[in-house]
C-alpha positions, 0 to 999 in steps of 0.5 A: 497533898498526902504525895509530897515528901522525899523519896529514895529508891534503894536497890538490893542483891542478896546481902548487898544495897545501894541507896539513890540520891534524895529525890524532893516530890511537891505537888502543886495545887491550883491558886485558891483565891482568899479575898476577892476584887469589889465594885463601887459606884464612883465618879466620872475622873476619879479611880478605883482600886480593886485588890484580888488576893490568892494563895499556893505554892510556886510563883502566882502570877495575876492578871486583870480582866474587864467587860463593859455592857455588851462584850465579852471579857478582855484582858487589861493590859501590863497589869500583873499584880494583885491590885488594879487602879481603875483609868480616869478616862472611864465613860460613864457607865457600868465596868466588871472586872476580875482577877485571873490567878494562875500557878503551874497548877493552873488557874482561877478566876475571881468573882466579878467586881461591878464598877458604875461610874456617873457623871453629874447632875444635870437639871432636866426641868428648872421649877417655874416662877409663879405667883400666887397669894397670901395663905396658898399653896404653892408648889414648884417642881424640879427634876434632875438626871444623872449622877446619883441623886438624892 
């Protein structure tokens, strides 16, 4: 801000003057988020580390918030750094994370990062044994579910 700087007060009386000590004015602005966290798909039991980078004057204080389907945002306990590693005990589902950064001037919230936790694939329908003759086409069907099917 253009008002930031050093200031002195001068008091004049006729040809006499006196100057005050210098006062410094520091103008804080809200933090600015430079790098927002990015989500990912992860198998159950595996961590993902989310990172949020901000800039601003003064002390930057980070906190993380999580939201699962159908719930509201809640603060992740005991995390006050610019990166957060998810809990490996997350259930299968979709989770959203965001970081909040604050300083003396206020706070800002990052874009949300979506983390999809998926489970292992399973067989829903096994192929059926068939009897055929030479030269005949045969189709064996198999159906899977869960995980990230390919």
